C-alpha positions in Angstrom: 24.7 4.7 -18.7 21.6 3.7 -20.8 19.3 5.5 -18.4 20.9 8.9 -18.7 18.3 10.1 -21.3 15.4 9.0 -19.1 17.0 10.7 -16.1 17.5 13.9 -18.1 13.8 13.9 -19.0 12.9 13.5 -15.3 15.2 16.4 -14.4 13.5 18.6 -17.1 10.1 17.7 -15.7 11.3 18.6 -12.2 12.4 22.0 -13.3 9.2 22.4 -15.2 7.2 21.6 -12.1 9.1 24.3 -10.2 8.3 26.8 -12.9 4.6 25.9 -12.9 4.4 26.2 -9.1 5.7 29.8 -9.4 3.1 30.7 -12.1 0.5 33.1 -10.6 -2.2 31.4 -12.7 -1.4 28.0 -11.1 -1.1 29.4 -7.6 -4.8 30.3 -7.6 -5.7 26.6 -8.3 -5.5 24.8 -4.9 -6.0 21.3 -6.4 -3.4 21.9 -9.1 -0.9 23.2 -6.6 -1.4 20.1 -4.4 -0.9 17.8 -7.4 2.3 19.6 -8.5 3.7 19.6 -4.9 3.1 15.8 -4.7 4.8 15.3 -8.0 7.8 17.5 -6.9 8.2 15.4 -3.7 8.1 12.2 -5.8 10.8 13.5 -8.2 13.1 15.4 -5.8 15.1 12.4 -4.4 15.8 11.0 -7.9 16.8 14.3 -9.4 19.2 15.0 -6.5 20.8 11.6 -6.9 21.1 12.1 -10.7 22.8 15.5 -10.1 25.3 13.8 -7.8 25.9 11.2 -10.5 26.5 13.9 -13.1 29.0 15.7 -10.9 30.8 12.4 -10.2 31.1 11.7 -13.9 32.6 15.2 -14.5 35.2 14.4 -11.9 36.0 11.1 -13.5 36.3 12.8 -16.9 38.8 15.4 -15.4 40.9 12.7 -13.8 41.0 10.6 -17.0 42.0 13.7 -19.0 44.8 14.3 -16.4 46.1 10.8 -17.0 46.2 11.4 -20.8 48.0 14.7 -20.5 50.6 14.2 -17.8 53.7 12.1 -17.3 54.5 13.0 -13.7 54.5 9.7 -11.9 53.2 11.2 -8.7 50.2 12.9 -10.4 49.4 9.8 -12.4 49.4 7.7 -9.3 47.1 10.2 -7.5 44.7 10.3 -10.5 44.5 6.5 -10.7 43.7 6.3 -7.0 40.9 8.9 -7.4 39.6 7.2 -10.5 39.3 3.9 -8.7 37.5 5.5 -5.8 35.2 7.5 -8.0 34.4 4.4 -10.2 33.3 2.6 -7.1 31.0 5.5 -6.2 29.7 5.6 -9.7 28.6 1.9 -9.5 26.8 2.5 -6.2 25.0 5.6 -7.6 24.0 3.7 -10.7 22.4 1.0 -8.6 20.7 3.6 -6.5 19.4 5.4 -9.6 18.0 2.1 -10.9 16.2 1.5 -7.6 14.8 5.0 -7.5 13.7 4.7 -11.1 11.6 1.6 -10.4 7.9 2.6 -10.8 6.5 4.0 -7.6 3.0 3.5 -6.4 1.4 6.9 -6.2 -0.7 5.7 -3.3 2.2 4.6 -1.0 2.0 7.6 1.3 -1.8 7.4 1.8 -3.9 6.3 4.7 -5.7 2.9 4.1 -9.0 1.3 4.7 -8.6 -2.5 5.4 -11.7 -4.6 4.6 -11.8 -8.0 6.3 -14.5 -10.4 5.4 -15.2 -14.0 6.7 -15.0 -16.5 3.9 -15.6 -20.2 3.8 -15.9 -22.0 7.1 -18.9 -20.7 9.0 -18.4 -19.5 12.5 -14.7 -20.5 12.4 -14.2 -18.1 9.4 -15.7 -15.3 11.4 -13.4 -16.0 14.3 -10.4 -16.0 12.0 -11.5 -12.7 10.5 -11.6 -11.3 14.0 -8.0 -12.6 14.5 -6.9 -10.8 11.4 -8.5 -7.6 12.5 -6.7 -7.8 15.8 -3.4 -8.6 14.0 -3.6 -5.5 11.8 -4.6 -3.3 14.7 -1.7 -4.6 16.8 0.7 -4.0 13.9 -0.5 -0.5 13.4 -0.2 0.3 17.1 3.3 -1.0 17.2 4.2 1.3 14.3 2.5 4.4 15.8 -0.3 4.4 13.1 -3.7 5.5 14.3 -6.6 3.1 13.8 -10.4 3.3 13.9 -13.1 0.7 13.3 -15.2 2.4 10.6 -17.8 -0.4 10.4 -18.2 -3.9 11.9 -20.7 -6.7 11.6 -20.4 -9.3 14.3 -21.4 -13.0 14.3 -22.5 -13.2 17.9 -19.9 -15.9 18.8 -16.9 -13.5 19.0 -16.2 -13.4 15.3 -17.0 -10.9 12.6 -18.8 -11.2 9.2 -17.1 -8.0 8.0 -15.1 -5.2 9.4 -13.6 -2.0 8.0 -10.5 -0.8 9.7 -9.0 2.7 9.0 -5.2 3.0 9.4 -3.9 6.6 9.3 -0.3 7.7 8.9 2.2 8.5 6.2 3.2 5.3 4.4 0.4 3.1 5.7 -0.5 1.9 2.2 3.2 1.2 1.3 3.4 -1.3 4.2 -0.1 -2.9 4.1 -0.8 -3.1 0.3 0.7 -6.6 0.1 -1.9 -8.0 2.5 -4.8 -8.0 -0.1 -5.9 -11.5 -0.9 -7.3 -14.7 0.6 -5.9 -15.7 4.0 -6.3 -19.4 5.0 -6.3 -20.8 8.6 -5.9 -24.5 9.5 -6.9 -25.3 13.1 -9.2 -27.4 15.3 -12.4 -25.4 16.0 -13.6 -25.1 19.5 -16.8 -26.9 18.4 -14.9 -29.9 16.9 -15.3 -32.8 19.4 -13.0 -35.2 17.5 -10.0 -32.9 17.2 -10.0 -32.7 13.4 -8.3 -29.8 11.7 -10.6 -27.6 9.7 -9.7 -25.1 7.0 -11.4 -21.7 6.8 -10.7 -18.5 4.9 -11.0 -14.8 5.2 -10.5 -12.1 2.5 -8.6 -8.9 3.0 -8.7 -5.9 0.8 -6.4 -3.0 1.4 -7.6 0.2 -0.2 -5.8 3.5 -0.4 -8.0 6.3 1.0 -9.2 8.6 -1.7 -8.6 12.3 -1.4 -11.3 14.8 -2.1 -9.5 16.1 -5.2 -9.4 12.6 -6.7 -13.0 11.5 -6.4 -16.0 13.7 -6.7 -19.4 12.1 -5.8 -22.6 13.6 -7.0 -25.0 13.8 -4.1 -27.9 13.1 -6.5 -26.3 9.7 -7.2 -26.5 8.6 -3.5 -29.5 7.2 -1.7 -29.2 7.5 2.0 -31.4 5.5 4.4 -31.3 5.8 8.2 -32.2 3.2 10.8 -31.5 2.3 14.4 -28.1 0.8 15.3 -28.1 -2.9 16.4 -25.7 -5.2 18.1 -25.1 -8.9 17.9 -28.4 -10.8 17.6 -30.2 -7.8 16.4 -30.7 -6.1 19.8 -31.1 -2.3 19.7 -28.1 -0.4 21.0 -29.5 3.0 20.1 -32.9 4.6 20.5 -32.5 7.0 17.6 -32.1 6.6 13.9 -28.4 7.2 13.8 -27.2 4.4 11.6 -26.8 5.1 7.9 -27.1 2.9 4.8 -25.6 4.6 1.7 -26.3 3.3 -1.8 -24.3 4.6 -4.7 -26.8 4.3 -7.6 -24.4 4.1 -10.6 -22.4 1.3 -9.2 -24.8 -0.4 -6.7 -22.2 -0.1 -3.9 -23.9 -0.2 -0.4 -22.1 1.0 2.7 -23.6 0.8 6.2 -22.2 2.7 9.2 -23.6 2.5 12.7 -20.6 2.8 15.0 -21.1 6.5 15.8 -23.9 7.8 17.9 -24.4 10.7 15.5 -26.2 10.2 12.2 -24.0 13.0 10.7 -20.8 11.2 11.7 -22.0 7.9 10.3 -23.0 9.6 7.1 -19.5 11.2 6.7 -17.9 7.9 7.4 -20.0 6.2 4.8 -19.1 8.8 2.2 -15.4 8.4 2.9 -15.7 4.7 2.5 -17.6 5.1 -0.7 -15.0 7.5 -2.2 -12.3 5.0 -1.3 -14.1 2.2 -3.0 -14.8 4.2 -6.1 -11.1 5.2 -6.2 -10.1 1.5 -5.9 -12.4 0.5 -8.7 -10.6 3.0 -10.9 -7.2 1.8 -9.8 -8.2 -1.8 -10.5 -9.4 -0.8 -14.0 -6.0 0.9 -14.7 -4.2 -2.2 -13.3 -6.1 -4.4 -15.7 -5.2 -2.1 -18.6 -1.5 -2.5 -17.7 -1.6 -6.1 -18.8 -0.5 -9.4 -17.3 3.1 -8.4 -16.5 2.2 -6.0 -13.6 -0.5 -8.3 -12.3 2.0 -11.1 -11.9 3.9 -9.2 -9.3 3.4 -9.6 -5.6 1.9 -6.2 -5.2 -0.8 -6.7 -7.8 -3.6 -6.7 -5.3 -5.5 -9.6 -6.7 -8.0 -10.3 -4.0 -9.0 -13.8 -5.3 -5.4 -15.1 -4.8 -4.6 -17.3 -1.8 -1.6 -15.5 -0.3 -1.0 -16.8 3.2 -1.7 -19.9 5.3 -1.8 -19.9 9.2 -1.4 -23.4 10.4 -2.1 -23.7 14.2 -1.0 -27.4 14.8 2.5 -26.6 13.4 2.6 -22.9 14.6 3.4 -22.2 11.0 2.7 -19.2 8.8 3.5 -19.5 5.0 3.3 -16.7 2.5 2.8 -18.5 -0.9 3.9 -15.6 -3.1 7.5 -15.5 -1.8 7.6 -19.1 -0.5 8.4 -17.9 3.0 7.6 -19.9 6.1 8.1 -19.0 9.8 7.3 -21.0 12.8 6.0 -18.3 15.2 2.3 -18.1 14.5 1.5 -16.5 17.8 3.9 -13.6 17.2 2.5 -13.0 13.7 -1.1 -12.9 14.9 0.1 -10.5 17.5 1.1 -8.1 14.8 4.7 -9.1 14.0 4.4 -8.8 10.2 7.5 -6.8 9.3 9.5 -9.8 8.1 6.8 -10.6 5.5 6.2 -7.0 4.6 9.9 -6.3 4.0 10.5 -9.4 1.8 7.3 -8.8 -0.2 8.3 -5.2 -0.9 11.9 -6.4 -1.9 10.5 -9.1 -4.2 8.1 -6.6 -5.8 10.9 -4.1 -6.4 13.2 -6.8 -7.8 10.5 -7.9 -10.3 10.0 -4.3 -11.4 13.8 -3.7 -11.9 14.0 -6.9 -14.0 11.0 -5.8 -16.1 12.9 -2.5 -16.7 15.9 -4.3 -17.9 13.9 -6.4 -20.3 12.1 -3.4 -21.7 
């Protein structure tokens, strides 16, 4: 098998990680231990499968040696049967090893922050953005993920200009990362008197939540302003200066949080959002450095790409990346996204395996 050398290196690294985690000098470094523990979890399944594969190959070699050294018809027949069975298992394990060797996203197990912004289309775009927020919240609820609105700016007609939704739970990013991009809706707005279908858009960005050990923000690089929270139309909803506007001076990023009654809670939320955005900027930079091959895959996270159309007159939802169309728009907007998520993940993995074969 051409991947044996690569797998042997992975096994060596796995054993090296075990040794490092037992090193007293490393044990005193919490951040390093957490990093090594995460790496060990990432490698463990692959190493266990490789060891099964090696054991199976030894059994095959023993049976083939038996065939060459014996003339007893009964023993030969038994060896041939075992070789056939073991060969079938070998093929399955090789396929499994290739699957496990496909590059894994180190962010897959993380919580996510989903940013939804109204795009082109005025009030209708804001209403569609609110539909998407509800869709992701319903999906998360159905899958036992915890959600919280970290920030929201309403339009006053039931829509949203922008909302930041936190989705917490192991594997949240692995499921939702394919949702980044431009979502398009085609429907008749309630304000349309002649029944014409209008097209509006909303953008979605799915960001893996940064951990404290990954992003360190210098307090001297943050400017924090406080103000009174306001609701739709600008009316005051709080008599104290509890809302927070955080500006990150090196990048110019501005985050506003006013959903909590406590200034401290809003400040902590804003800092978490800032760290996540800074982490995403770094991830996007690394993605760009990887070149065009990775960016062509469905999980590239290109937020300028039109990824999905929601057509109300035909009750149709089309994902343009995998050319998949379903005619159950109501169910999809009610959070039934699993069919799309599964096929997008499968397509992404297939492309990665093909790229490995061409390398």
